[in-house]
C-alpha positions as CSV (number, residue, x, y, z in Angstrom):
1,M,61.8,-57.0,-19.3
2,F,62.1,-56.6,-23.2
3,G,62.5,-52.8,-23.0
4,N,61.3,-51.1,-25.9
5,I,60.3,-54.2,-27.8
6,G,56.6,-54.0,-29.0
7,F,53.9,-56.7,-30.0
8,P,55.0,-56.3,-33.7
9,E,58.6,-57.1,-32.9
10,I,57.9,-60.0,-30.6
11,L,55.7,-61.5,-33.7
12,V,58.3,-60.9,-35.9
13,I,61.0,-62.7,-33.7
14,M,58.4,-65.6,-33.1
15,A,58.0,-66.2,-36.9
16,I,61.8,-66.3,-37.4
17,A,62.1,-68.7,-34.6
18,L,59.6,-71.1,-36.2
19,L,61.1,-71.1,-39.3
20,I,64.7,-71.7,-38.0
21,F,63.7,-74.3,-35.5
22,G,60.2,-75.8,-36.8
23,P,57.1,-76.5,-34.9
24,K,58.2,-79.7,-33.3
25,K,61.5,-78.1,-31.7
26,L,60.1,-74.6,-31.0
27,P,58.5,-75.7,-27.5
28,E,61.5,-77.3,-26.5
29,V,63.7,-74.4,-27.5
30,G,61.5,-72.3,-25.5
31,R,61.6,-74.2,-22.3
32,S,65.3,-74.3,-22.6
33,L,65.5,-70.5,-22.9
34,G,62.9,-70.2,-20.0
35,K,65.5,-72.2,-17.6
36,A,68.4,-70.3,-19.0
37,L,66.7,-67.1,-18.1
38,R,65.5,-68.4,-14.8
39,E,68.9,-69.2,-13.9
40,F,70.5,-66.1,-15.0
41,R,67.8,-64.2,-13.0
42,R,68.5,-66.4,-9.9
43,T,72.2,-66.2,-10.2
44,S,72.1,-62.3,-10.8
45,D,69.8,-61.9,-7.5
46,E,72.0,-64.0,-5.4
47,I,75.0,-61.6,-6.6
48,K,73.0,-58.6,-5.7
49,E,72.0,-60.0,-2.2
50,R,75.8,-60.6,-1.5
51,I,77.0,-57.2,-2.3
52,E,74.2,-55.7,-0.3
53,E,75.2,-57.9,2.6
54,E,78.7,-56.6,2.2
55,I,77.9,-53.1,1.9
56,Q,75.7,-53.6,5.3
57,A,78.6,-55.3,6.7
58,D,81.0,-52.5,5.9
59,E,78.6,-50.2,7.3
60,F,78.3,-52.0,10.6
61,R,82.0,-52.1,11.0
62,E,82.3,-48.3,10.3
63,I,79.7,-47.5,13.1
64,K,81.5,-50.0,15.5
65,N,84.6,-48.3,14.9
66,N,83.1,-44.8,15.3
67,I,81.7,-46.1,18.6
68,E,85.1,-47.5,19.7
69,D,86.5,-44.1,18.9
70,F,84.1,-42.4,20.8
71,K,84.8,-44.5,23.9
72,D,88.1,-44.1,23.8
73,I,87.8,-40.3,23.4
74,S,85.2,-40.4,26.6
75,V,87.7,-42.4,28.8
76,E,90.3,-39.7,27.9
77,N,88.2,-36.9,28.8
78,I,87.0,-38.6,31.9
79,T,90.8,-39.4,33.4
80,E,91.6,-35.7,32.2
81,D,88.7,-34.5,34.5
82,K,89.7,-36.6,37.4
83,T,93.3,-35.5,37.1
84,Q,92.3,-31.8,37.1
85,R,90.1,-32.5,40.0
86,R,93.0,-33.7,41.9
87,D,95.2,-30.9,41.1
88,S,92.5,-28.3,41.8
89,P,92.3,-26.9,45.6
90,S,88.7,-27.5,45.7
91,T,87.7,-30.6,48.1
92,E,84.4,-32.8,47.6
93,E,82.6,-30.7,50.2
94,E,83.2,-27.4,48.1
95,D,81.9,-29.2,44.8
96,N,79.0,-30.4,46.7
97,K,78.1,-26.8,47.9
98,K,78.3,-25.5,44.3
99,D,76.0,-28.2,43.3
100,R,73.5,-27.2,45.7
101,K,74.3,-23.8,44.8
102,N,73.3,-24.2,41.2
103,E,70.2,-26.2,42.0
104,Q,68.9,-23.5,44.1
105,E,69.6,-20.8,41.5
106,G,67.8,-23.1,38.9
107,K,64.5,-23.5,41.1
108,K,64.7,-19.6,41.6
109,I,64.7,-18.8,37.7
110,S,61.8,-21.3,37.1
């Protein structure tokens, strides 16, 4: 918390505080300082949590947009496939025969 402040530095700071505030006021000043530090820490933690929530919300929005884009692309591909099948001279029977033939060839290979 104090970084590179060691025990000797803390003793010097406490001695100066004792001289400035006196022995009667020093506990009161210490409590006030402790409350202020606690409030500062609580506020900074809340800000940190809010920032993290916003970052997560942005990531979720980005993922949602990617999924919607993928859905749009998939729907376009499906309609193009159906349009190509209608335009092609093959019928459903021929497609089924091709599928069966491909399945049989797959069984022969394995």
